VEXBA-171976 format. One record per atom (N, C-alpha, C, CB): residue in three letters; atom name; z negated, x, y. Coordinates in Angstrom, 2 decimals, padded with zeros to 5 digits. Each point is the difference from the previous one (the first is absolute). Glycine has a CB too. Example, Ala and Ser with C-alpha at 12.3 -4.5 7.8 and 13.67 -1.06 7.14 Angstrom:
BEGIN
<sevex><code>ALA</code><site>N</site><up>-007.80</up><east>013.19</east><north>-005.69</north></sevex>
<sevex><code>ALA</code><site>CA</site><up>000.00</up><east>-000.89</east><north>001.19</north></sevex>
<sevex><code>ALA</code><site>C</site><up>000.00</up><east>000.90</east><north>001.20</north></sevex>
<sevex><code>ALA</code><site>CB</site><up>-001.25</up><east>-001.89</east><north>-001.17</north></sevex>
<sevex><code>SER</code><site>N</site><up>001.97</up><east>001.54</east><north>002.22</north></sevex>
<sevex><code>SER</code><site>CA</site><up>-000.06</up><east>000.82</east><north>001.19</north></sevex>
<sevex><code>SER</code><site>C</site><up>-000.73</up><east>-000.77</east><north>001.09</north></sevex>
<sevex><code>SER</code><site>CB</site><up>002.15</up><east>001.18</east><north>-000.63</north></sevex>
This chain:
BEGIN
<sevex><code>UNK</code><site>N</site><up>223.79</up><east>-058.25</east><north>-010.25</north></sevex>
<sevex><code>UNK</code><site>CA</site><up>000.20</up><east>000.73</east><north>001.22</north></sevex>
<sevex><code>UNK</code><site>C</site><up>001.13</up><east>-000.68</east><north>000.80</north></sevex>
<sevex><code>UNK</code><site>CB</site><up>-000.80</up><east>002.17</east><north>-001.08</north></sevex>
<sevex><code>UNK</code><site>N</site><up>000.64</up><east>-002.26</east><north>002.38</north></sevex>
<sevex><code>UNK</code><site>CA</site><up>000.99</up><east>-000.69</east><north>000.81</north></sevex>
<sevex><code>UNK</code><site>C</site><up>001.29</up><east>000.81</east><north>000.09</north></sevex>
<sevex><code>UNK</code><site>CB</site><up>-001.85</up><east>-001.08</east><north>001.31</north></sevex>
<sevex><code>UNK</code><site>N</site><up>002.92</up><east>000.39</east><north>-000.97</north></sevex>
<sevex><code>UNK</code><site>CA</site><up>001.30</up><east>000.66</east><north>000.13</north></sevex>
<sevex><code>UNK</code><site>C</site><up>000.00</up><east>001.04</east><north>001.11</north></sevex>
<sevex><code>UNK</code><site>CB</site><up>001.09</up><east>-002.06</east><north>-000.85</north></sevex>
<sevex><code>UNK</code><site>N</site><up>-001.79</up><east>001.77</east><north>001.93</north></sevex>
<sevex><code>UNK</code><site>CA</site><up>-000.06</up><east>000.95</east><north>001.11</north></sevex>
<sevex><code>UNK</code><site>C</site><up>-000.73</up><east>001.27</east><north>-000.42</north></sevex>
<sevex><code>UNK</code><site>CB</site><up>000.02</up><east>-001.90</east><north>001.64</north></sevex>
<sevex><code>UNK</code><site>N</site><up>-001.11</up><east>001.73</east><north>-002.36</north></sevex>
<sevex><code>UNK</code><site>CA</site><up>-000.76</up><east>001.16</east><north>-000.48</north></sevex>
<sevex><code>UNK</code><site>C</site><up>000.83</up><east>000.81</east><north>-001.00</north></sevex>
<sevex><code>UNK</code><site>CB</site><up>-002.16</up><east>-001.26</east><north>000.34</north></sevex>
<sevex><code>UNK</code><site>N</site><up>002.86</up><east>000.59</east><north>-001.25</north></sevex>
<sevex><code>UNK</code><site>CA</site><up>000.85</up><east>000.69</east><north>-000.96</north></sevex>
<sevex><code>UNK</code><site>C</site><up>001.12</up><east>000.76</east><north>000.72</north></sevex>
<sevex><code>UNK</code><site>CB</site><up>-000.53</up><east>-001.75</east><north>-001.73</north></sevex>
<sevex><code>UNK</code><site>N</site><up>001.12</up><east>001.14</east><north>002.75</north></sevex>
<sevex><code>UNK</code><site>CA</site><up>001.06</up><east>000.66</east><north>000.75</north></sevex>
<sevex><code>UNK</code><site>C</site><up>-000.53</up><east>001.24</east><north>000.71</north></sevex>
<sevex><code>UNK</code><site>CB</site><up>001.15</up><east>-002.22</east><north>000.31</north></sevex>
<sevex><code>UNK</code><site>N</site><up>-002.35</up><east>002.13</east><north>000.24</north></sevex>
<sevex><code>UNK</code><site>CA</site><up>-000.61</up><east>001.15</east><north>000.67</north></sevex>
<sevex><code>UNK</code><site>C</site><up>-000.29</up><east>001.11</east><north>-001.00</north></sevex>
<sevex><code>UNK</code><site>CB</site><up>-001.00</up><east>-001.53</east><north>001.72</north></sevex>
<sevex><code>UNK</code><site>N</site><up>000.47</up><east>001.16</east><north>-002.88</north></sevex>
<sevex><code>UNK</code><site>CA</site><up>-000.26</up><east>001.01</east><north>-001.04</north></sevex>
<sevex><code>UNK</code><site>C</site><up>001.29</up><east>000.65</east><north>-000.46</north></sevex>
<sevex><code>UNK</code><site>CB</site><up>-002.00</up><east>-001.29</east><north>-000.74</north></sevex>
<sevex><code>UNK</code><site>N</site><up>003.05</up><east>000.51</east><north>000.56</north></sevex>
<sevex><code>UNK</code><site>CA</site><up>001.29</up><east>000.54</east><north>-000.43</north></sevex>
<sevex><code>UNK</code><site>C</site><up>000.54</up><east>000.99</east><north>001.02</north></sevex>
<sevex><code>UNK</code><site>CB</site><up>000.48</up><east>-002.13</east><north>-001.25</north></sevex>
<sevex><code>UNK</code><site>N</site><up>-000.56</up><east>001.77</east><north>002.53</north></sevex>
<sevex><code>UNK</code><site>CA</site><up>000.45</up><east>000.90</east><north>001.05</north></sevex>
<sevex><code>UNK</code><site>C</site><up>-000.79</up><east>001.29</east><north>000.03</north></sevex>
<sevex><code>UNK</code><site>CB</site><up>000.69</up><east>-001.97</east><north>001.32</north></sevex>
<sevex><code>UNK</code><site>N</site><up>-002.00</up><east>001.87</east><north>-001.49</north></sevex>
<sevex><code>UNK</code><site>CA</site><up>-000.86</up><east>001.18</east><north>000.00</north></sevex>
<sevex><code>UNK</code><site>C</site><up>000.33</up><east>000.94</east><north>-001.16</north></sevex>
<sevex><code>UNK</code><site>CB</site><up>-001.80</up><east>-001.36</east><north>001.09</north></sevex>
<sevex><code>UNK</code><site>N</site><up>001.94</up><east>000.79</east><north>-002.29</north></sevex>
<sevex><code>UNK</code><site>CA</site><up>000.30</up><east>000.82</east><north>-001.18</north></sevex>
<sevex><code>UNK</code><site>C</site><up>001.38</up><east>000.63</east><north>000.12</north></sevex>
<sevex><code>UNK</code><site>CB</site><up>-001.47</up><east>-001.48</east><north>-001.41</north></sevex>
<sevex><code>UNK</code><site>N</site><up>002.45</up><east>000.73</east><north>001.91</north></sevex>
<sevex><code>UNK</code><site>CA</site><up>001.34</up><east>000.55</east><north>000.16</north></sevex>
<sevex><code>UNK</code><site>C</site><up>000.03</up><east>001.12</east><north>001.03</north></sevex>
<sevex><code>UNK</code><site>CB</site><up>000.95</up><east>-002.22</east><north>-000.64</north></sevex>
<sevex><code>UNK</code><site>N</site><up>-001.70</up><east>002.07</east><north>001.73</north></sevex>
<sevex><code>UNK</code><site>CA</site><up>-000.08</up><east>001.07</east><north>001.00</north></sevex>
<sevex><code>UNK</code><site>C</site><up>-000.64</up><east>001.26</east><north>-000.59</north></sevex>
<sevex><code>UNK</code><site>CB</site><up>-000.16</up><east>-001.73</east><north>001.81</north></sevex>
<sevex><code>UNK</code><site>N</site><up>-000.90</up><east>001.54</east><north>-002.57</north></sevex>
<sevex><code>UNK</code><site>CA</site><up>-000.67</up><east>001.15</east><north>-000.63</north></sevex>
<sevex><code>UNK</code><site>C</site><up>000.92</up><east>000.66</east><north>-001.02</north></sevex>
<sevex><code>UNK</code><site>CB</site><up>-002.23</up><east>-001.12</east><north>000.34</north></sevex>
<sevex><code>UNK</code><site>N</site><up>002.96</up><east>000.33</east><north>-001.10</north></sevex>
<sevex><code>UNK</code><site>CA</site><up>000.94</up><east>000.56</east><north>-000.98</north></sevex>
<sevex><code>UNK</code><site>C</site><up>001.09</up><east>000.81</east><north>000.70</north></sevex>
<sevex><code>UNK</code><site>CB</site><up>-000.47</up><east>-001.93</east><north>-001.55</north></sevex>
<sevex><code>UNK</code><site>N</site><up>000.98</up><east>001.40</east><north>002.65</north></sevex>
<sevex><code>UNK</code><site>CA</site><up>001.05</up><east>000.70</east><north>000.74</north></sevex>
<sevex><code>UNK</code><site>C</site><up>-000.50</up><east>001.35</east><north>000.53</north></sevex>
<sevex><code>UNK</code><site>CB</site><up>001.00</up><east>-002.22</east><north>000.62</north></sevex>
<sevex><code>UNK</code><site>N</site><up>-002.23</up><east>002.26</east><north>-000.17</north></sevex>
<sevex><code>UNK</code><site>CA</site><up>-000.57</up><east>001.26</east><north>000.49</north></sevex>
<sevex><code>UNK</code><site>C</site><up>-000.07</up><east>001.05</east><north>-001.12</north></sevex>
<sevex><code>UNK</code><site>CB</site><up>-001.33</up><east>-001.28</east><north>001.70</north></sevex>
<sevex><code>UNK</code><site>N</site><up>001.21</up><east>000.82</east><north>-002.94</north></sevex>
<sevex><code>UNK</code><site>CA</site><up>-000.03</up><east>000.92</east><north>-001.14</north></sevex>
<sevex><code>UNK</code><site>C</site><up>001.39</up><east>000.19</east><north>-000.61</north></sevex>
<sevex><code>UNK</code><site>CB</site><up>-002.35</up><east>-000.71</east><north>-000.46</north></sevex>
<sevex><code>UNK</code><site>N</site><up>003.36</up><east>000.16</east><north>001.11</north></sevex>
<sevex><code>UNK</code><site>CA</site><up>001.40</up><east>000.10</east><north>-000.42</north></sevex>
<sevex><code>UNK</code><site>C</site><up>000.29</up><east>-000.77</east><north>-001.29</north></sevex>
<sevex><code>UNK</code><site>CB</site><up>000.08</up><east>002.22</east><north>001.10</north></sevex>
<sevex><code>UNK</code><site>N</site><up>-000.88</up><east>-003.25</east><north>-001.37</north></sevex>
<sevex><code>UNK</code><site>CA</site><up>000.28</up><east>-000.89</east><north>-001.12</north></sevex>
<sevex><code>UNK</code><site>C</site><up>000.96</up><east>-001.06</east><north>000.52</north></sevex>
<sevex><code>UNK</code><site>CB</site><up>-002.29</up><east>000.41</east><north>-001.12</north></sevex>
<sevex><code>UNK</code><site>N</site><up>003.44</up><east>-000.52</east><north>000.51</north></sevex>
<sevex><code>UNK</code><site>CA</site><up>001.01</up><east>-000.97</east><north>000.43</north></sevex>
<sevex><code>UNK</code><site>C</site><up>-000.16</up><east>-001.29</east><north>-000.79</north></sevex>
<sevex><code>UNK</code><site>CB</site><up>001.58</up><east>001.87</east><north>000.61</north></sevex>
<sevex><code>UNK</code><site>N</site><up>-001.61</up><east>-002.98</east><north>000.11</north></sevex>
<sevex><code>UNK</code><site>CA</site><up>-000.14</up><east>-001.31</east><north>-000.62</north></sevex>
<sevex><code>UNK</code><site>C</site><up>001.14</up><east>-000.87</east><north>000.50</north></sevex>
<sevex><code>UNK</code><site>CB</site><up>-002.54</up><east>000.22</east><north>-000.19</north></sevex>
<sevex><code>UNK</code><site>N</site><up>003.25</up><east>-000.84</east><north>-000.73</north></sevex>
<sevex><code>UNK</code><site>CA</site><up>001.11</up><east>-000.85</east><north>000.36</north></sevex>
<sevex><code>UNK</code><site>C</site><up>-000.03</up><east>-001.30</east><north>-000.78</north></sevex>
<sevex><code>UNK</code><site>CB</site><up>001.35</up><east>002.02</east><north>000.56</north></sevex>
<sevex><code>UNK</code><site>N</site><up>-000.59</up><east>-002.98</east><north>-000.09</north></sevex>
<sevex><code>UNK</code><site>CA</site><up>000.08</up><east>-001.30</east><north>-000.67</north></sevex>
<sevex><code>UNK</code><site>C</site><up>001.44</up><east>-000.47</east><north>-000.02</north></sevex>
<sevex><code>UNK</code><site>CB</site><up>-002.35</up><east>-000.58</east><north>000.71</north></sevex>
<sevex><code>UNK</code><site>N</site><up>002.71</up><east>-000.13</east><north>-001.77</north></sevex>
<sevex><code>UNK</code><site>CA</site><up>001.32</up><east>-000.61</east><north>-000.08</north></sevex>
<sevex><code>UNK</code><site>C</site><up>000.10</up><east>-001.10</east><north>001.05</north></sevex>
<sevex><code>UNK</code><site>CB</site><up>000.18</up><east>000.53</east><north>-002.48</north></sevex>
<sevex><code>UNK</code><site>N</site><up>001.02</up><east>-000.74</east><north>003.01</north></sevex>
<sevex><code>UNK</code><site>CA</site><up>000.18</up><east>-001.00</east><north>001.06</north></sevex>
<sevex><code>UNK</code><site>C</site><up>-000.40</up><east>-001.41</east><north>-000.42</north></sevex>
<sevex><code>UNK</code><site>CB</site><up>001.84</up><east>001.40</east><north>000.85</north></sevex>
<sevex><code>UNK</code><site>N</site><up>-001.79</up><east>-001.69</east><north>-002.14</north></sevex>
<sevex><code>UNK</code><site>CA</site><up>-000.41</up><east>-001.33</east><north>-000.44</north></sevex>
<sevex><code>UNK</code><site>C</site><up>-001.48</up><east>-000.06</east><north>-000.38</north></sevex>
<sevex><code>UNK</code><site>CB</site><up>002.33</up><east>-000.38</east><north>-000.81</north></sevex>
<sevex><code>UNK</code><site>N</site><up>-003.04</up><east>001.51</east><north>000.96</north></sevex>
<sevex><code>UNK</code><site>CA</site><up>-001.43</up><east>000.04</east><north>-000.28</north></sevex>
<sevex><code>UNK</code><site>C</site><up>-000.36</up><east>000.05</east><north>-001.47</north></sevex>
<sevex><code>UNK</code><site>CB</site><up>-000.28</up><east>-001.24</east><north>002.08</north></sevex>
<sevex><code>UNK</code><site>N</site><up>001.25</up><east>001.51</east><north>-002.92</north></sevex>
<sevex><code>UNK</code><site>CA</site><up>-000.26</up><east>-000.02</east><north>-001.44</north></sevex>
<sevex><code>UNK</code><site>C</site><up>-000.57</up><east>001.31</east><north>-000.55</north></sevex>
<sevex><code>UNK</code><site>CB</site><up>001.84</up><east>-001.63</east><north>-000.18</north></sevex>
<sevex><code>UNK</code><site>N</site><up>-001.66</up><east>002.72</east><north>000.91</north></sevex>
<sevex><code>UNK</code><site>CA</site><up>-000.43</up><east>001.31</east><north>-000.49</north></sevex>
<sevex><code>UNK</code><site>C</site><up>-000.66</up><east>000.80</east><north>001.10</north></sevex>
<sevex><code>UNK</code><site>CB</site><up>001.84</up><east>-000.03</east><north>-001.67</north></sevex>
<sevex><code>UNK</code><site>N</site><up>-002.66</up><east>000.97</east><north>001.24</north></sevex>
<sevex><code>UNK</code><site>CA</site><up>-000.62</up><east>000.94</east><north>000.91</north></sevex>
<sevex><code>UNK</code><site>C</site><up>000.17</up><east>001.39</east><north>-000.62</north></sevex>
<sevex><code>UNK</code><site>CB</site><up>-001.70</up><east>-001.73</east><north>000.88</north></sevex>
<sevex><code>UNK</code><site>N</site><up>001.96</up><east>002.72</east><north>-000.03</north></sevex>
<sevex><code>UNK</code><site>CA</site><up>000.18</up><east>001.38</east><north>-000.46</north></sevex>
<sevex><code>UNK</code><site>C</site><up>-001.00</up><east>000.88</east><north>000.74</north></sevex>
<sevex><code>UNK</code><site>CB</site><up>002.46</up><east>-000.39</east><north>-000.51</north></sevex>
<sevex><code>UNK</code><site>N</site><up>-003.15</up><east>001.25</east><north>-000.26</north></sevex>
<sevex><code>UNK</code><site>CA</site><up>-000.98</up><east>000.92</east><north>000.58</north></sevex>
<sevex><code>UNK</code><site>C</site><up>000.38</up><east>001.40</east><north>-000.46</north></sevex>
<sevex><code>UNK</code><site>CB</site><up>-001.86</up><east>-001.78</east><north>000.02</north></sevex>
<sevex><code>UNK</code><site>N</site><up>002.16</up><east>002.66</east><north>000.93</north></sevex>
<sevex><code>UNK</code><site>CA</site><up>000.43</up><east>001.36</east><north>-000.32</north></sevex>
<sevex><code>UNK</code><site>C</site><up>-000.89</up><east>001.01</east><north>000.71</north></sevex>
<sevex><code>UNK</code><site>CB</site><up>002.37</up><east>-000.80</east><north>-000.33</north></sevex>
<sevex><code>UNK</code><site>N</site><up>-003.15</up><east>001.56</east><north>-000.45</north></sevex>
<sevex><code>UNK</code><site>CA</site><up>-000.86</up><east>001.02</east><north>000.61</north></sevex>
<sevex><code>UNK</code><site>C</site><up>000.79</up><east>001.28</east><north>000.26</north></sevex>
<sevex><code>UNK</code><site>CB</site><up>-002.01</up><east>-000.98</east><north>-001.16</north></sevex>
<sevex><code>UNK</code><site>N</site><up>001.52</up><east>001.83</east><north>002.05</north></sevex>
<sevex><code>UNK</code><site>CA</site><up>000.65</up><east>001.29</east><north>000.21</north></sevex>
<sevex><code>UNK</code><site>C</site><up>-000.29</up><east>000.94</east><north>-001.17</north></sevex>
<sevex><code>UNK</code><site>CB</site><up>-000.18</up><east>-000.30</east><north>002.50</north></sevex>
<sevex><code>UNK</code><site>N</site><up>001.02</up><east>001.28</east><north>-002.66</north></sevex>
<sevex><code>UNK</code><site>CA</site><up>-000.23</up><east>001.00</east><north>-001.05</north></sevex>
<sevex><code>UNK</code><site>C</site><up>-001.32</up><east>000.72</east><north>000.26</north></sevex>
<sevex><code>UNK</code><site>CB</site><up>002.49</up><east>000.31</east><north>-000.31</north></sevex>
<sevex><code>UNK</code><site>N</site><up>-003.22</up><east>-000.07</east><north>-000.74</north></sevex>
<sevex><code>UNK</code><site>CA</site><up>-001.23</up><east>000.76</east><north>000.10</north></sevex>
<sevex><code>UNK</code><site>C</site><up>-001.24</up><east>-000.80</east><north>000.37</north></sevex>
<sevex><code>UNK</code><site>CB</site><up>001.41</up><east>001.85</east><north>000.61</north></sevex>
<sevex><code>UNK</code><site>N</site><up>-001.25</up><east>-003.14</east><north>-000.39</north></sevex>
<sevex><code>UNK</code><site>CA</site><up>-001.16</up><east>-000.82</east><north>000.35</north></sevex>
<sevex><code>UNK</code><site>C</site><up>-000.91</up><east>-000.11</east><north>-001.23</north></sevex>
<sevex><code>UNK</code><site>CB</site><up>001.34</up><east>-001.31</east><north>001.72</north></sevex>
<sevex><code>UNK</code><site>N</site><up>-002.64</up><east>001.50</east><north>-001.55</north></sevex>
<sevex><code>UNK</code><site>CA</site><up>-000.91</up><east>-000.17</east><north>-001.13</north></sevex>
<sevex><code>UNK</code><site>C</site><up>000.12</up><east>-001.40</east><north>-000.60</north></sevex>
<sevex><code>UNK</code><site>CB</site><up>-001.56</up><east>001.67</east><north>001.04</north></sevex>
<sevex><code>UNK</code><site>N</site><up>001.58</up><east>-001.71</east><north>-002.35</north></sevex>
<sevex><code>UNK</code><site>CA</site><up>000.21</up><east>-001.27</east><north>-000.71</north></sevex>
<sevex><code>UNK</code><site>C</site><up>-001.06</up><east>-001.04</east><north>000.37</north></sevex>
<sevex><code>UNK</code><site>CB</site><up>001.04</up><east>001.28</east><north>-001.88</north></sevex>
<sevex><code>UNK</code><site>N</site><up>-002.28</up><east>-000.86</east><north>002.04</north></sevex>
<sevex><code>UNK</code><site>CA</site><up>-001.08</up><east>-000.93</east><north>000.33</north></sevex>
<sevex><code>UNK</code><site>C</site><up>000.22</up><east>-000.64</east><north>001.37</north></sevex>
<sevex><code>UNK</code><site>CB</site><up>-001.58</up><east>001.36</east><north>-001.39</north></sevex>
<sevex><code>UNK</code><site>N</site><up>002.09</up><east>-000.60</east><north>002.35</north></sevex>
<sevex><code>UNK</code><site>CA</site><up>000.27</up><east>-000.54</east><north>001.34</north></sevex>
<sevex><code>UNK</code><site>C</site><up>001.11</up><east>-001.04</east><north>-000.10</north></sevex>
<sevex><code>UNK</code><site>CB</site><up>-000.71</up><east>002.17</east><north>001.10</north></sevex>
<sevex><code>UNK</code><site>N</site><up>001.78</up><east>-001.82</east><north>-001.80</north></sevex>
<sevex><code>UNK</code><site>CA</site><up>001.11</up><east>-000.93</east><north>-000.19</north></sevex>
<sevex><code>UNK</code><site>C</site><up>-000.47</up><east>-001.29</east><north>-000.67</north></sevex>
<sevex><code>UNK</code><site>CB</site><up>001.60</up><east>001.94</east><north>-000.16</north></sevex>
<sevex><code>UNK</code><site>N</site><up>-002.39</up><east>-001.80</east><north>-000.90</north></sevex>
<sevex><code>UNK</code><site>CA</site><up>-000.48</up><east>-001.18</east><north>-000.73</north></sevex>
<sevex><code>UNK</code><site>C</site><up>-000.87</up><east>-000.90</east><north>000.86</north></sevex>
<sevex><code>UNK</code><site>CB</site><up>000.09</up><east>001.34</east><north>-002.09</north></sevex>
<sevex><code>UNK</code><site>N</site><up>-000.89</up><east>-000.74</east><north>002.95</north></sevex>
<sevex><code>UNK</code><site>CA</site><up>-000.85</up><east>-000.79</east><north>000.90</north></sevex>
<sevex><code>UNK</code><site>C</site><up>000.85</up><east>-000.86</east><north>000.93</north></sevex>
<sevex><code>UNK</code><site>CB</site><up>-001.77</up><east>001.79</east><north>-000.11</north></sevex>
<sevex><code>UNK</code><site>N</site><up>002.79</up><east>-001.18</east><north>000.72</north></sevex>
<sevex><code>UNK</code><site>CA</site><up>000.88</up><east>-000.76</east><north>000.89</north></sevex>
<sevex><code>UNK</code><site>C</site><up>000.84</up><east>-001.00</east><north>-000.77</north></sevex>
<sevex><code>UNK</code><site>CB</site><up>000.07</up><east>001.94</east><north>001.55</north></sevex>
<sevex><code>UNK</code><site>N</site><up>000.44</up><east>-001.55</east><north>-002.70</north></sevex>
<sevex><code>UNK</code><site>CA</site><up>000.81</up><east>-000.92</east><north>-000.81</north></sevex>
<sevex><code>UNK</code><site>C</site><up>-000.80</up><east>-001.24</east><north>-000.36</north></sevex>
<sevex><code>UNK</code><site>CB</site><up>001.31</up><east>001.95</east><north>-000.92</north></sevex>
<sevex><code>UNK</code><site>N</site><up>-002.55</up><east>-001.74</east><north>000.48</north></sevex>
<sevex><code>UNK</code><site>CA</site><up>-000.84</up><east>-001.14</east><north>-000.38</north></sevex>
<sevex><code>UNK</code><site>C</site><up>-000.30</up><east>-000.91</east><north>001.19</north></sevex>
<sevex><code>UNK</code><site>CB</site><up>-001.00</up><east>001.41</east><north>-001.80</north></sevex>
<sevex><code>UNK</code><site>N</site><up>000.73</up><east>-000.80</east><north>002.96</north></sevex>
<sevex><code>UNK</code><site>CA</site><up>-000.28</up><east>-000.80</east><north>001.20</north></sevex>
<sevex><code>UNK</code><site>C</site><up>001.23</up><east>-000.81</east><north>000.41</north></sevex>
<sevex><code>UNK</code><site>CB</site><up>-001.68</up><east>001.73</east><north>000.75</north></sevex>
<sevex><code>UNK</code><site>N</site><up>002.85</up><east>-001.10</east><north>-000.83</north></sevex>
<sevex><code>UNK</code><site>CA</site><up>001.24</up><east>-000.69</east><north>000.38</north></sevex>
<sevex><code>UNK</code><site>C</site><up>000.31</up><east>-001.12</east><north>-000.98</north></sevex>
<sevex><code>UNK</code><site>CB</site><up>000.87</up><east>002.13</east><north>001.04</north></sevex>
<sevex><code>UNK</code><site>N</site><up>-001.00</up><east>-001.86</east><north>-002.32</north></sevex>
<sevex><code>UNK</code><site>CA</site><up>000.31</up><east>-001.03</east><north>-000.99</north></sevex>
<sevex><code>UNK</code><site>C</site><up>-001.03</up><east>-001.12</east><north>-000.01</north></sevex>
<sevex><code>UNK</code><site>CB</site><up>001.11</up><east>001.74</east><north>-001.37</north></sevex>
<sevex><code>UNK</code><site>N</site><up>-002.34</up><east>-001.45</east><north>001.79</north></sevex>
<sevex><code>UNK</code><site>CA</site><up>-001.04</up><east>-001.02</east><north>000.08</north></sevex>
<sevex><code>UNK</code><site>C</site><up>000.34</up><east>-001.08</east><north>001.02</north></sevex>
<sevex><code>UNK</code><site>CB</site><up>-001.68</up><east>001.73</east><north>-000.66</north></sevex>
<sevex><code>UNK</code><site>N</site><up>002.40</up><east>-001.36</east><north>001.68</north></sevex>
<sevex><code>UNK</code><site>CA</site><up>000.41</up><east>-000.97</east><north>001.03</north></sevex>
<sevex><code>UNK</code><site>C</site><up>001.52</up><east>000.02</east><north>000.17</north></sevex>
<sevex><code>UNK</code><site>CB</site><up>-002.22</up><east>000.29</east><north>001.19</north></sevex>
<sevex><code>UNK</code><site>N</site><up>002.91</up><east>-000.29</east><north>-002.30</north></sevex>
<sevex><code>UNK</code><site>CA</site><up>001.45</up><east>000.15</east><north>-000.03</north></sevex>
<sevex><code>UNK</code><site>C</site><up>000.74</up><east>-001.02</east><north>000.87</north></sevex>
<sevex><code>UNK</code><site>CB</site><up>-000.25</up><east>000.91</east><north>-002.28</north></sevex>
<sevex><code>UNK</code><site>N</site><up>-000.14</up><east>-002.16</east><north>002.22</north></sevex>
<sevex><code>UNK</code><site>CA</site><up>000.69</up><east>-001.02</east><north>000.79</north></sevex>
<sevex><code>UNK</code><site>C</site><up>-000.10</up><east>000.28</east><north>001.49</north></sevex>
<sevex><code>UNK</code><site>CB</site><up>-000.47</up><east>-001.67</east><north>-001.79</north></sevex>
<sevex><code>UNK</code><site>N</site><up>-000.72</up><east>002.04</east><north>002.27</north></sevex>
<sevex><code>UNK</code><site>CA</site><up>-000.20</up><east>000.29</east><north>001.42</north></sevex>
<sevex><code>UNK</code><site>C</site><up>000.76</up><east>001.26</east><north>000.41</north></sevex>
<sevex><code>UNK</code><site>CB</site><up>-002.25</up><east>-001.10</east><north>-000.10</north></sevex>
<sevex><code>UNK</code><site>N</site><up>002.30</up><east>002.09</east><north>-000.78</north></sevex>
<sevex><code>UNK</code><site>CA</site><up>000.73</up><east>001.23</east><north>000.30</north></sevex>
<sevex><code>UNK</code><site>C</site><up>001.50</up><east>-000.28</east><north>000.11</north></sevex>
<sevex><code>UNK</code><site>CB</site><up>-001.76</up><east>001.35</east><north>-001.21</north></sevex>
<sevex><code>UNK</code><site>N</site><up>002.29</up><east>-002.10</east><north>000.26</north></sevex>
<sevex><code>UNK</code><site>CA</site><up>001.42</up><east>-000.35</east><north>000.05</north></sevex>
<sevex><code>UNK</code><site>C</site><up>000.31</up><east>-000.80</east><north>001.26</north></sevex>
<sevex><code>UNK</code><site>CB</site><up>000.11</up><east>000.01</east><north>-002.52</north></sevex>
<sevex><code>UNK</code><site>N</site><up>-000.94</up><east>-000.97</east><north>002.84</north></sevex>
<sevex><code>UNK</code><site>CA</site><up>000.20</up><east>-000.80</east><north>001.20</north></sevex>
<sevex><code>UNK</code><site>C</site><up>-000.02</up><east>000.88</east><north>001.25</north></sevex>
<sevex><code>UNK</code><site>CB</site><up>-001.06</up><east>-001.97</east><north>-001.14</north></sevex>
<sevex><code>UNK</code><site>N</site><up>000.12</up><east>002.91</east><north>001.21</north></sevex>
<sevex><code>UNK</code><site>CA</site><up>-000.10</up><east>000.90</east><north>001.15</north></sevex>
<sevex><code>UNK</code><site>C</site><up>001.26</up><east>000.86</east><north>000.14</north></sevex>
<sevex><code>UNK</code><site>CB</site><up>-002.50</up><east>000.05</east><north>-000.29</north></sevex>
<sevex><code>UNK</code><site>N</site><up>002.97</up><east>000.51</east><north>-000.81</north></sevex>
<sevex><code>UNK</code><site>CA</site><up>001.20</up><east>000.84</east><north>000.02</north></sevex>
<sevex><code>UNK</code><site>C</site><up>001.21</up><east>-000.81</east><north>000.43</north></sevex>
<sevex><code>UNK</code><site>CB</site><up>-000.96</up><east>001.45</east><north>-001.80</north></sevex>
<sevex><code>UNK</code><site>N</site><up>001.13</up><east>-002.64</east><north>001.24</north></sevex>
<sevex><code>UNK</code><site>CA</site><up>001.17</up><east>-000.80</east><north>000.33</north></sevex>
<sevex><code>UNK</code><site>C</site><up>-000.04</up><east>-000.48</east><north>001.45</north></sevex>
<sevex><code>UNK</code><site>CB</site><up>000.13</up><east>-000.71</east><north>-002.37</north></sevex>
<sevex><code>UNK</code><site>N</site><up>-001.30</up><east>000.44</east><north>002.90</north></sevex>
<sevex><code>UNK</code><site>CA</site><up>-000.11</up><east>-000.37</east><north>001.42</north></sevex>
<sevex><code>UNK</code><site>C</site><up>000.34</up><east>001.19</east><north>000.90</north></sevex>
<sevex><code>UNK</code><site>CB</site><up>-001.76</up><east>-001.71</east><north>-000.58</north></sevex>
<sevex><code>UNK</code><site>N</site><up>001.28</up><east>002.90</east><north>000.22</north></sevex>
<sevex><code>UNK</code><site>CA</site><up>000.32</up><east>001.19</east><north>000.78</north></sevex>
<sevex><code>UNK</code><site>C</site><up>001.50</up><east>000.30</east><north>-000.01</north></sevex>
<sevex><code>UNK</code><site>CB</site><up>-002.28</up><east>000.92</east><north>-000.53</north></sevex>
<sevex><code>UNK</code><site>N</site><up>002.93</up><east>-001.20</east><north>-000.59</north></sevex>
<sevex><code>UNK</code><site>CA</site><up>001.43</up><east>000.26</east><north>-000.13</north></sevex>
<sevex><code>UNK</code><site>C</site><up>000.87</up><east>-001.14</east><north>000.56</north></sevex>
<sevex><code>UNK</code><site>CB</site><up>-000.53</up><east>001.37</east><north>-002.00</north></sevex>
<sevex><code>UNK</code><site>N</site><up>-000.11</up><east>-002.42</east><north>002.46</north></sevex>
<sevex><code>UNK</code><site>CA</site><up>000.73</up><east>-001.11</east><north>000.60</north></sevex>
<sevex><code>UNK</code><site>C</site><up>000.63</up><east>-000.95</east><north>-001.00</north></sevex>
<sevex><code>UNK</code><site>CB</site><up>000.43</up><east>001.48</east><north>001.89</north></sevex>
<sevex><code>UNK</code><site>N</site><up>-000.82</up><east>-001.38</east><north>-003.15</north></sevex>
<sevex><code>UNK</code><site>CA</site><up>000.54</up><east>-000.89</east><north>-001.03</north></sevex>
<sevex><code>UNK</code><site>C</site><up>-000.72</up><east>-001.34</east><north>000.03</north></sevex>
<sevex><code>UNK</code><site>CB</site><up>000.62</up><east>001.98</east><north>-001.42</north></sevex>
<sevex><code>UNK</code><site>N</site><up>-001.93</up><east>-001.95</east><north>001.71</north></sevex>
<sevex><code>UNK</code><site>CA</site><up>-000.81</up><east>-001.23</east><north>000.12</north></sevex>
<sevex><code>UNK</code><site>C</site><up>-000.53</up><east>-000.12</east><north>001.41</north></sevex>
<sevex><code>UNK</code><site>CB</site><up>-000.64</up><east>000.11</east><north>-002.43</north></sevex>
<sevex><code>UNK</code><site>N</site><up>000.38</up><east>-001.34</east><north>002.80</north></sevex>
<sevex><code>UNK</code><site>CA</site><up>-000.59</up><east>-000.26</east><north>001.33</north></sevex>
<sevex><code>UNK</code><site>C</site><up>-001.27</up><east>-000.77</east><north>-000.15</north></sevex>
<sevex><code>UNK</code><site>CB</site><up>002.24</up><east>000.01</east><north>001.05</north></sevex>
């Protein structure tokens, strides 16, 4: 999959996660990713988003760091 397509997918999944109040963060050096669901979220919903985010972890981290101004 191309980098542009992966970046678009990462943005889409992160926007959908935010609408469900799932918080996703990345370390400034890109070494870690944190996924925090809201209290009471069904486990299956959380697992679906977690798996999608981890499936494209590099693109998600890159997207977050670009939004935060750490990467250009």
